[in-house]
C-alpha positions as CSV (number, residue, x, y, z in Angstrom):
1,M,83.9,7.1,-4.6
2,I,80.2,6.4,-4.4
3,N,77.8,9.0,-5.7
4,R,75.8,10.7,-3.0
5,T,72.5,9.9,-4.6
6,A,73.3,6.3,-4.9
7,W,74.6,6.2,-1.3
8,F,71.2,7.7,-0.1
9,E,69.3,5.2,-2.2
10,D,71.3,2.4,-0.8
11,L,70.8,3.6,2.7
12,Q,67.1,4.0,2.2
13,K,66.9,0.4,0.8
14,N,68.9,-0.9,3.7
15,I,66.6,0.9,6.2
16,S,63.5,-0.4,4.4
17,D,64.8,-3.9,4.5
18,L,65.6,-3.6,8.1
19,I,62.1,-2.3,9.0
20,A,60.5,-5.0,6.9
21,R,62.4,-7.7,8.8
22,S,61.9,-6.1,12.2
23,P,59.4,-7.2,14.8
24,A,57.6,-3.9,14.3
25,A,56.5,-5.0,10.8
26,D,55.2,-8.3,12.2
27,I,53.3,-6.4,14.9
28,E,51.8,-4.1,12.4
29,R,50.6,-7.0,10.2
30,N,49.2,-8.8,13.2
31,V,47.3,-5.7,14.4
32,K,45.9,-5.1,11.0
33,G,44.8,-8.7,10.8
34,M,43.1,-8.6,14.2
35,M,41.4,-5.3,13.4
36,G,40.2,-6.7,10.0
37,Q,38.7,-9.7,11.8
38,A,37.1,-7.5,14.5
39,F,35.6,-5.2,11.8
40,S,34.3,-8.2,9.8
41,K,32.4,-9.4,12.8
42,L,30.7,-6.0,13.3
43,D,27.8,-5.0,11.1
44,L,29.5,-2.1,9.3
45,V,28.8,-0.6,5.9
46,T,31.2,1.1,3.6
47,R,31.1,4.9,3.1
48,E,29.7,4.3,-0.4
49,E,26.8,2.2,0.9
50,F,26.1,4.8,3.5
51,D,26.0,7.6,1.0
52,I,23.7,5.6,-1.3
53,Q,21.3,4.9,1.6
54,T,21.4,8.6,2.7
55,E,20.4,9.7,-0.8
56,L,17.7,7.1,-1.0
57,L,16.3,8.2,2.3
58,A,16.3,11.9,1.2
59,R,14.3,10.9,-2.0
60,T,11.9,8.8,0.1
61,R,11.4,11.7,2.5
62,I,10.4,14.0,-0.4
63,K,7.9,11.4,-1.7
64,V,6.4,11.0,1.8
65,D,6.0,14.7,2.2
66,A,4.2,14.9,-1.2
67,L,2.0,12.0,-0.3
68,E,1.1,13.7,3.0
69,L,0.0,16.8,1.2
70,Q,-2.1,14.7,-1.1
71,V,-3.8,12.9,1.8
72,K,-4.5,16.3,3.5
73,A,-6.1,17.6,0.3
74,M,-8.2,14.4,-0.1
75,E,-9.3,14.6,3.6
76,S,-10.4,18.2,3.2
77,R,-12.3,17.3,0.0
78,L,-14.0,14.4,1.8
79,A,-14.8,16.6,4.8
80,A,-16.4,19.1,2.4
81,L,-18.5,16.4,0.8
82,E,-19.6,14.9,4.1
83,S,-20.5,18.3,5.7
84,P,-24.3,19.0,5.6
85,V,-25.3,21.2,2.7
86,P,-27.4,24.2,3.9
87,A,-31.0,23.6,2.7
88,P,-32.8,26.3,0.6
89,A,-34.9,28.7,2.6
90,G,-38.2,27.2,1.4
91,A,-37.2,23.7,2.2
92,A,-36.5,24.5,5.9
93,A,-40.2,25.2,6.6
94,G,-41.4,22.0,4.8
95,S,-39.0,19.8,6.6
96,A,-41.0,20.0,9.8
97,A,-43.9,18.4,8.0
98,G,-42.1,15.2,7.3
99,P,-43.6,11.6,7.7
100,S,-44.5,12.2,11.3
101,A,-46.3,15.4,10.6
102,G,-49.8,15.4,12.1
103,L,-49.0,12.7,14.6
104,P,-49.1,13.5,18.3
105,P,-45.8,13.6,20.1
106,A,-44.8,10.2,21.5
107,S,-44.9,11.4,25.1
108,T,-48.5,12.5,25.0
109,P,-51.2,9.9,25.8
110,L,-54.0,9.4,23.3
């Protein structure tokens, strides 16, 4: 009499062989092949490539944010340098007596 374990193994082998020779296996191989061709025509990336690009984008975003802060700081320093410096109190009175001091206004006839 055949051992039950051996009988189950033999049954499993026969079923596997039957499935491998069946049209279902051919259909599965054909569908996989067609899908592989369709995916190869598409511009797809692997998960690993996607994760690498995501990490690279995050690091780049951090650098861009830091550079934006530096630009704002430089712009404020430049604005401070370009803003008129308040003149000392004594210089304000003397500034009216510049190179045109003593000349009549341009609109008055001579």
